C-alpha positions as CSV (number, residue, x, y, z in Angstrom):
1,M,-20.3,125.0,-147.6
2,D,-16.7,125.1,-146.6
3,I,-14.3,122.0,-146.8
4,D,-15.0,120.8,-143.3
5,D,-18.7,120.6,-143.9
6,L,-18.1,118.7,-147.1
7,L,-15.7,116.2,-145.5
8,T,-18.0,115.8,-142.7
9,E,-20.9,114.8,-145.2
10,L,-18.3,112.6,-147.1
11,V,-17.3,110.6,-143.9
12,E,-21.0,110.3,-143.0
13,S,-21.8,109.0,-146.4
14,L,-18.8,106.6,-146.1
15,D,-20.3,105.5,-142.8
16,R,-23.7,104.7,-144.4
17,E,-22.1,102.7,-146.9
18,V,-20.3,100.6,-144.5
19,E,-23.7,100.0,-142.8
20,L,-25.3,99.0,-146.1
21,L,-22.5,96.7,-146.8
22,L,-23.0,95.0,-143.4
23,V,-26.8,94.7,-144.5
24,L,-25.8,93.3,-147.8
25,R,-23.6,90.8,-146.1
26,Y,-26.4,89.7,-143.6
27,R,-28.7,89.3,-146.5
28,L,-26.3,87.1,-148.6
29,T,-25.7,85.0,-145.2
30,V,-29.4,84.5,-144.8
31,L,-29.6,83.6,-148.7
32,G,-27.0,81.3,-148.5
33,A,-28.4,79.6,-145.3
34,L,-31.7,79.2,-147.0
35,A,-30.1,77.5,-150.2
36,T,-28.2,75.1,-147.8
37,A,-31.3,74.3,-145.9
38,D,-33.2,73.7,-149.3
39,Q,-35.9,76.4,-148.5
40,G,-36.8,76.9,-152.1
41,T,-39.9,79.1,-151.5
42,S,-38.0,81.4,-149.1
43,I,-35.2,81.6,-151.6
44,V,-37.3,84.2,-153.8
45,T,-37.7,86.5,-150.8
46,G,-34.1,86.1,-149.9
47,V,-32.9,87.1,-153.3
48,R,-35.3,90.1,-153.5
49,E,-33.8,91.3,-150.1
50,V,-30.3,90.9,-151.6
51,E,-31.4,93.1,-154.6
52,Q,-33.0,95.7,-152.4
53,A,-29.8,95.9,-150.2
54,F,-27.7,96.2,-153.4
55,E,-30.1,98.9,-154.6
56,A,-29.8,100.9,-151.5
57,L,-26.0,100.7,-151.6
58,R,-25.9,101.9,-155.3
59,L,-28.0,104.9,-154.1
60,E,-25.6,105.7,-151.4
61,E,-22.7,105.3,-153.6
62,L,-24.2,108.0,-156.0
63,A,-24.7,110.4,-153.2
64,R,-20.9,109.8,-151.9
65,A,-19.8,110.3,-155.4
66,A,-21.8,113.8,-155.5
67,V,-20.1,114.9,-152.3
68,T,-16.8,113.6,-153.4
69,V,-17.0,115.8,-156.7
70,L,-17.7,118.9,-154.5
71,V,-14.7,118.0,-152.1
72,T,-12.4,117.4,-155.1
73,G,-13.4,120.7,-156.7
74,L,-12.5,122.5,-153.6
75,C,-9.2,120.7,-153.3
76,E,-8.6,121.6,-157.1
77,L,-8.2,117.8,-158.0
78,D,-9.7,115.3,-160.6
79,D,-13.2,114.2,-159.9
80,A,-12.2,110.6,-160.5
81,V,-9.5,110.7,-157.7
82,R,-9.4,107.8,-155.2
83,L,-10.2,108.2,-151.5
84,D,-6.6,107.4,-150.6
85,E,-5.3,110.2,-153.1
86,L,-8.0,112.7,-151.7
87,A,-6.8,112.0,-148.3
88,T,-3.3,113.3,-149.1
89,H,-4.7,116.8,-149.9
90,V,-6.6,117.2,-146.7
91,E,-5.9,117.9,-143.0
92,P,-4.2,115.1,-141.1
93,G,-7.3,114.5,-138.9
94,W,-9.6,114.3,-142.0
95,R,-6.9,112.0,-143.9
96,D,-6.9,109.5,-140.8
97,L,-10.7,109.3,-141.0
98,L,-10.7,109.0,-144.8
99,L,-8.0,106.3,-144.9
100,E,-9.7,104.3,-142.2
101,R,-13.1,104.4,-144.0
102,R,-11.4,103.2,-147.2
103,R,-9.8,100.3,-145.2
104,T,-13.0,99.4,-143.8
105,L,-14.7,99.6,-147.2
106,I,-12.2,97.5,-148.8
107,E,-12.4,94.9,-146.2
108,S,-16.2,94.8,-146.3
109,V,-16.2,94.4,-150.0
110,N,-13.7,91.6,-150.0
111,S,-15.6,89.7,-147.4
112,I,-18.9,90.2,-149.4
113,Q,-17.1,88.9,-152.5
114,H,-16.0,85.8,-150.9
115,L,-19.5,85.3,-149.3
116,A,-21.2,85.9,-152.7
117,E,-18.8,83.2,-154.3
118,S,-19.8,80.8,-151.5
119,V,-23.7,81.6,-152.1
120,H,-23.2,81.1,-155.8
121,E,-21.5,77.8,-155.4
122,T,-24.3,76.7,-153.0
123,M,-27.1,77.8,-155.4
124,G,-25.3,76.1,-158.3
125,R,-25.3,72.8,-156.5
126,R,-28.9,73.2,-155.6
127,A,-29.7,74.1,-159.1
128,A,-27.8,71.1,-160.4
129,L,-29.7,68.8,-157.9
130,A,-32.9,70.2,-159.1
131,E,-32.0,69.8,-162.7
132,E,-31.2,66.2,-162.0
133,A,-34.5,65.6,-160.3
134,L,-36.4,67.2,-163.2
135,T,-34.4,65.1,-165.8
136,F,-35.5,62.0,-163.9
137,L,-39.2,63.1,-163.7
138,R,-39.2,64.1,-167.4
139,S,-37.8,60.7,-168.3
140,D,-40.0,57.6,-168.4
141,G,-39.9,57.4,-164.6
142,T,-37.2,55.0,-164.2
143,S,-34.0,55.6,-162.3
144,N,-30.7,55.6,-163.9
145,Y,-29.1,53.5,-161.3
146,G,-29.3,49.7,-160.9
147,R,-31.3,47.6,-163.3
148,T,-33.8,49.5,-165.3
149,A,-35.1,46.7,-167.4
150,R,-38.4,44.8,-166.7
151,R,-38.4,41.2,-165.9
152,G,-41.2,39.2,-166.6
153,G,-43.9,42.0,-166.1
154,V,-42.6,42.9,-162.8
155,L,-41.9,46.5,-162.2
156,V,-38.1,47.1,-160.8
157,D,-37.0,49.4,-158.1
158,G,-37.0,53.2,-159.2
159,V,-40.3,53.3,-161.2
160,L,-42.7,56.0,-160.0
């Protein structure tokens, strides 16, 4: 394979990564919506779909790394070279493509990081609410608001 064939394969791999990042972003959006809508039974499926999207992305990153090693070998560069550094050692047309894909990857990853933080916060709030509910149910069945004492044998509000 010559350098052009390998660079074509590298750009195609980068394109697949961008597509898989979009899938991961979508799956995280769905998971966040499920958490917000309190759809507990569907959250398990949503988490599994996020894991599957992440695994597909990891596999594509490995494929890209293998192609990158071949390209860096032909360019006589270190195997751990960054994409922008690699771009400086190829023809201008390839350089533009590689830099564009790098920019797109960075933007996609940043977007996903922000979304993941938001989903994490949402899930954390839901977990805290669930824990409060479980604490209430594990107690003697009385609420911790208002009066909790019994008066004259009459049950007060908040008792199950």
